[in-house]
N, CA, C and O of each residue as an XYZ file, in Angstrom:
392
protein
N     115.192      0.981    -38.423
C     114.904     -0.419    -38.204
C     114.648     -0.720    -36.731
O     113.673     -1.393    -36.395
N     115.527     -0.221    -35.840
C     115.355     -0.504    -34.413
C     114.078      0.141    -33.873
O     113.460     -0.378    -32.943
N     113.696      1.253    -34.449
C     112.446      1.881    -34.035
C     111.251      0.979    -34.297
O     110.339      0.879    -33.476
N     111.267      0.329    -35.442
C     110.177     -0.598    -35.783
C     110.173     -1.808    -34.853
O     109.104     -2.276    -34.459
N     111.356     -2.325    -34.494
C     111.463     -3.450    -33.567
C     110.915     -3.055    -32.196
O     110.176     -3.818    -31.575
N     111.282     -1.861    -31.729
C     110.775     -1.377    -30.428
C     109.249     -1.250    -30.445
O     108.565     -1.603    -29.484
N     108.740     -0.734    -31.571
C     107.297     -0.557    -31.685
C     106.576     -1.904    -31.607
O     105.597     -2.040    -30.874
N     107.042     -2.875    -32.340
C     106.429     -4.211    -32.338
C     106.569     -4.850    -30.959
O     105.617     -5.437    -30.444
N     107.760     -4.736    -30.361
C     107.991     -5.300    -29.035
C     107.086     -4.619    -27.993
O     106.547     -5.279    -27.105
N     106.928     -3.295    -28.114
C     106.061     -2.550    -27.202
C     104.611     -2.990    -27.299
O     103.922     -3.127    -26.289
N     104.149     -3.213    -28.548
C     102.777     -3.697    -28.729
C     102.586     -5.087    -28.128
O     101.562     -5.381    -27.512
N     103.596     -5.932    -28.324
C     103.531     -7.287    -27.787
C     103.446     -7.253    -26.267
O     102.619     -7.946    -25.675
N     104.295     -6.453    -25.632
C     104.247     -6.347    -24.167
C     102.919     -5.763    -23.703
O     102.348     -6.209    -22.708
N     102.437     -4.774    -24.421
C     101.160     -4.162    -24.061
C     100.011     -5.142    -24.128
O      99.117     -5.113    -23.282
N     100.025     -6.013    -25.128
C      98.946     -6.992    -25.247
C      99.033     -8.045    -24.152
O      98.012     -8.578    -23.717
N     100.249     -8.347    -23.704
C     100.406     -9.318    -22.621
C      99.956     -8.755    -21.281
O      99.458     -9.495    -20.433
N     100.125     -7.463    -21.083
C      99.732     -6.817    -19.826
C      98.224     -6.660    -19.714
O      97.692     -6.585    -18.606
N      97.558     -6.611    -20.797
C      96.124     -6.376    -20.766
C      95.844     -4.898    -20.894
O      96.772     -4.092    -20.959
N      94.587     -4.537    -20.930
C      94.238     -3.123    -21.105
C      94.640     -2.307    -19.882
O      94.665     -2.799    -18.754
N      94.950     -1.056    -20.146
C      95.277     -0.138    -19.058
C      94.046      0.035    -18.181
O      92.936      0.218    -18.680
N      94.249     -0.023    -16.889
C      93.130      0.182    -15.971
C      92.911      1.678    -15.780
O      93.866      2.432    -15.591
N      91.668      2.098    -15.828
C      91.415      3.510    -15.529
C      91.771      3.783    -14.075
O      91.881      2.867    -13.260
N      91.945      5.042    -13.776
C      92.300      5.403    -12.410
C      91.302      4.791    -11.443
O      90.092      4.827    -11.669
N      91.823      4.235    -10.372
C      90.990      3.516     -9.410
C      89.963      4.452     -8.781
O      90.298      5.513     -8.256
N      88.724      4.034     -8.850
C      87.651      4.828     -8.264
C      87.444      4.383     -6.827
O      87.698      3.234     -6.466
N      86.985      5.305     -6.033
C      86.728      4.995     -4.623
C      85.609      3.956     -4.523
O      84.604      4.034     -5.230
N      85.801      3.005     -3.649
C      84.792      1.973     -3.412
C      83.605      2.616     -2.709
O      83.792      3.374     -1.757
N      82.393      2.328     -3.158
C      81.232      2.912     -2.473
C      81.079      2.323     -1.070
O      81.482      1.190     -0.807
N      80.504      3.098     -0.201
C      80.291      2.656      1.181
C      79.092      1.721      1.229
O      78.125      1.895      0.486
N      79.163      0.728      2.107
C      78.000     -0.136      2.259
C      77.153      0.371      3.424
O      77.562      1.279      4.148
N      75.983     -0.213      3.599
C      75.052      0.313      4.602
C      75.561      0.155      6.029
O      75.208      0.951      6.900
N      76.387     -0.863      6.283
C      76.902     -1.036      7.643
C      77.983     -0.003      7.961
O      78.065      0.485      9.088
N      78.808      0.330      6.973
C      79.785      1.404      7.172
C      79.060      2.730      7.411
O      79.444      3.510      8.282
N      78.018      2.968      6.633
C      77.244      4.194      6.787
C      76.596      4.255      8.168
O      76.620      5.297      8.823
N      76.020      3.140      8.610
C      75.368      3.108      9.927
C      76.374      3.342     11.046
O      76.100      4.102     11.974
N      77.532      2.701     10.969
C      78.553      2.878     12.011
C      79.037      4.320     12.052
O      79.194      4.895     13.129
N      79.273      4.903     10.884
C      79.728      6.300     10.838
C      78.640      7.237     11.340
O      78.925      8.190     12.066
N      77.407      6.974     10.962
C      76.276      7.819     11.354
C      76.070      7.794     12.873
O      75.941      8.840     13.509
N      76.042      6.595     13.437
C      75.801      6.469     14.876
C      76.951      7.078     15.677
O      76.717      7.788     16.655
N      78.187      6.807     15.271
C      79.319      7.379     16.017
C      79.332      8.895     15.894
O      79.702      9.584     16.844
N      78.937      9.427     14.742
C      78.858     10.881     14.582
C      77.740     11.463     15.449
O      77.891     12.550     16.007
N      76.621     10.747     15.564
C      75.528     11.198     16.435
C      75.974     11.243     17.894
O      75.653     12.184     18.621
N      76.710     10.227     18.311
C      77.196     10.170     19.689
C      78.120     11.361     19.974
O      78.087     11.947     21.056
N      78.943     11.703     18.975
C      79.893     12.811     19.138
C      79.285     14.154     18.753
O      79.969     15.176     18.814
N      78.017     14.171     18.357
C      77.293     15.378     17.963
C      78.037     16.136     16.861
O      78.185     17.356     16.936
N      78.499     15.420     15.849
C      79.252     15.989     14.734
C      78.338     16.076     13.511
O      78.199     15.109     12.762
N      77.722     17.231     13.317
C      76.738     17.413     12.251
C      77.313     17.161     10.862
O      76.628     16.599     10.007
N      78.549     17.565     10.625
C      79.149     17.369      9.305
C      79.284     15.881      8.977
O      78.962     15.450      7.870
N      79.758     15.110      9.939
C      79.907     13.665      9.717
C      78.552     12.975      9.621
O      78.395     12.004      8.881
N      77.576     13.477     10.369
C      76.216     12.920     10.284
C      75.686     13.084      8.860
O      75.183     12.131      8.265
N      75.800     14.287      8.324
C      75.315     14.555      6.968
C      76.090     13.758      5.932
O      75.510     13.259      4.967
N      77.403     13.635      6.127
C      78.223     12.873      5.181
C      77.800     11.404      5.155
O      77.580     10.837      4.085
N      77.687     10.796      6.328
C      77.314      9.380      6.405
C      75.902      9.159      5.882
O      75.631      8.143      5.242
N      75.002     10.095      6.146
C      73.621      9.963      5.681
C      73.543     10.009      4.157
O      72.591      9.493      3.570
N      74.523     10.616      3.521
C      74.533     10.701      2.066
C      75.146      9.494      1.375
O      75.079      9.394      0.149
N      75.736      8.583      2.120
C      76.403      7.420      1.522
C      75.422      6.392      0.983
O      75.708      5.731     -0.015
N      74.276      6.246      1.626
C      73.284      5.241      1.224
C      71.898      5.865      1.293
O      71.743      6.989      1.772
N      70.909      5.155      0.825
C      69.534      5.663      0.879
C      69.069      5.730      2.330
O      69.615      5.034      3.186
N      68.064      6.564      2.616
C      67.540      6.637      3.983
C      67.038      5.287      4.497
O      67.190      4.974      5.678
N      66.444      4.495      3.616
C      65.940      3.186      4.026
C      67.094      2.252      4.414
O      67.012      1.528      5.405
N      68.165      2.282      3.619
C      69.327      1.438      3.914
C      69.993      1.885      5.209
O      70.423      1.056      6.010
N      70.076      3.196      5.412
C      70.668      3.710      6.647
C      69.838      3.281      7.852
O      70.389      2.880      8.877
N      68.526      3.363      7.731
C      67.637      2.944      8.814
C      67.836      1.465      9.138
O      67.900      1.085     10.308
N      67.932      0.635      8.104
C      68.162     -0.786      8.313
C      69.502     -1.009      9.009
O      69.591     -1.811      9.939
N      70.545     -0.306      8.566
C      71.872     -0.460      9.163
C      71.909     -0.037     10.619
O      72.521     -0.708     11.450
N      71.254      1.078     10.932
C      71.207      1.549     12.315
C      70.447      0.549     13.181
O      70.854      0.271     14.309
N      69.345      0.007     12.661
C      68.576     -0.996     13.392
C      69.429     -2.238     13.656
O      69.419     -2.776     14.763
N      70.159     -2.687     12.650
C      71.015     -3.866     12.803
C      72.113     -3.603     13.839
O      72.424     -4.469     14.656
N      72.688     -2.414     13.795
C      73.717     -2.043     14.775
C      73.143     -2.036     16.191
O      73.786     -2.517     17.124
N      71.941     -1.494     16.353
C      71.296     -1.468     17.667
C      71.036     -2.885     18.177
O      71.279     -3.186     19.345
N      70.546     -3.744     17.300
C      70.283     -5.134     17.706
C      71.558     -5.830     18.156
O      71.581     -6.495     19.192
N      72.614     -5.672     17.373
C      73.879     -6.319     17.721
C      74.457     -5.765     19.022
O      75.029     -6.510     19.817
N      74.307     -4.462     19.237
C      74.816     -3.850     20.463
C      74.054     -4.362     21.685
O      74.663     -4.662     22.711
N      72.742     -4.462     21.583
C      71.928     -4.953     22.699
C      72.263     -6.413     22.999
O      72.389     -6.793     24.162
N      72.406     -7.225     21.962
C      72.756     -8.631     22.169
C      74.127     -8.746     22.830
O      74.300     -9.544     23.751
N      75.103     -7.958     22.373
C      76.446     -8.009     22.957
C      76.417     -7.589     24.430
O      77.053     -8.227     25.269
N      75.685     -6.523     24.745
C      75.579     -6.083     26.145
C      74.845     -7.119     26.994
O      75.224     -7.370     28.138
N      73.811     -7.711     26.441
C      73.056     -8.730     27.190
C      73.947     -9.917     27.537
O      73.895    -10.429     28.654
N      74.752    -10.348     26.593
C      75.678    -11.459     26.862
C      76.712    -11.059     27.910
O      77.039    -11.830     28.812
N      77.214     -9.843     27.769
C      78.234     -9.358     28.714
C      77.680     -9.269     30.128
O      78.372     -9.593     31.094
N      76.430     -8.830     30.247
C      75.802     -8.656     31.568
C      75.071     -9.902     32.049
O      74.605     -9.949     33.188
N      74.970    -10.898     31.201
C      74.229    -12.122     31.505
C      72.773    -11.794     31.853
O      72.217    -12.282     32.838
N      72.178    -10.946     31.002
C      70.775    -10.556     31.145
C      70.083    -10.777     29.806
O      70.736    -11.054     28.800
N      68.774    -10.654     29.800
C      68.037    -10.813     28.545
C      68.180     -9.538     27.695
O      68.340     -8.446     28.241
N      68.123     -9.673     26.385
C      68.170     -8.481     25.532
C      67.043     -7.497     25.842
O      67.228     -6.283     25.745
N      65.867     -8.027     26.218
C      64.741     -7.148     26.554
C      65.073     -6.289     27.765
O      64.810     -5.087     27.768
N      65.651     -6.902     28.795
C      66.023     -6.159     30.001
C      67.052     -5.093     29.674
O      66.934     -3.954     30.127
N      68.047     -5.449     28.902
C      69.104     -4.498     28.546
C      68.543     -3.348     27.714
O      68.880     -2.190     27.964
N      67.697     -3.643     26.734
C      67.116     -2.599     25.892
C      66.284     -1.622     26.715
O      66.381     -0.408     26.533
N      65.468     -2.152     27.618
C      64.645     -1.277     28.460
C      65.513     -0.427     29.384
O      65.218      0.742     29.632
N      66.578     -1.027     29.884
C      67.492     -0.315     30.778
C      68.193      0.822     30.032
O      68.320      1.928     30.557
N      68.647      0.544     28.804
C      69.324      1.567     28.009
C      68.408      2.749     27.699
O      68.859      3.891     27.610
N      67.131      2.463     27.539
C      66.165      3.531     27.243
C      65.577      4.175     28.488
O      64.779      5.107     28.393
N      65.971      3.682     29.649
C      65.484      4.265     30.899
C      64.054      3.894     31.225
O      63.365      4.614     31.948
N      63.603      2.759     30.686
C      62.241      2.301     30.949
C      62.216      1.405     32.193
O      63.212      0.752     32.505
N      61.103      1.373     32.891
C      61.026      0.482     34.059
C      61.077     -0.977     33.628
O      60.733     -1.321     32.497
N      61.505     -1.813     34.536
C      61.582     -3.246     34.251
C      60.184     -3.781     33.964
O      59.213     -3.379     34.604
N      60.090     -4.675     33.013
C      58.787     -5.197     32.635
C      58.464     -6.427     33.476
O      57.400     -7.025     33.312
């Protein structure tokens, strides 16, 4: 008798908890995480991390992320130096002043 009560009580608790969640899967990386990892790996010349980050998103998404990171970095440096983004970008690339 008590076995049947436990079984019914167990089912009731199980239905209140909801379905069992499958084991948590790793969250996929977004393009900005991939770009940050890729660029930092390039700076450190770490080929393994470069290849890993490049595999997180499509080449087009990685290119967009790297471009966005470059734009934000130039804007941040320009504000810090109180110069135009164009001047800072040319300076970073070693180009003569325009």
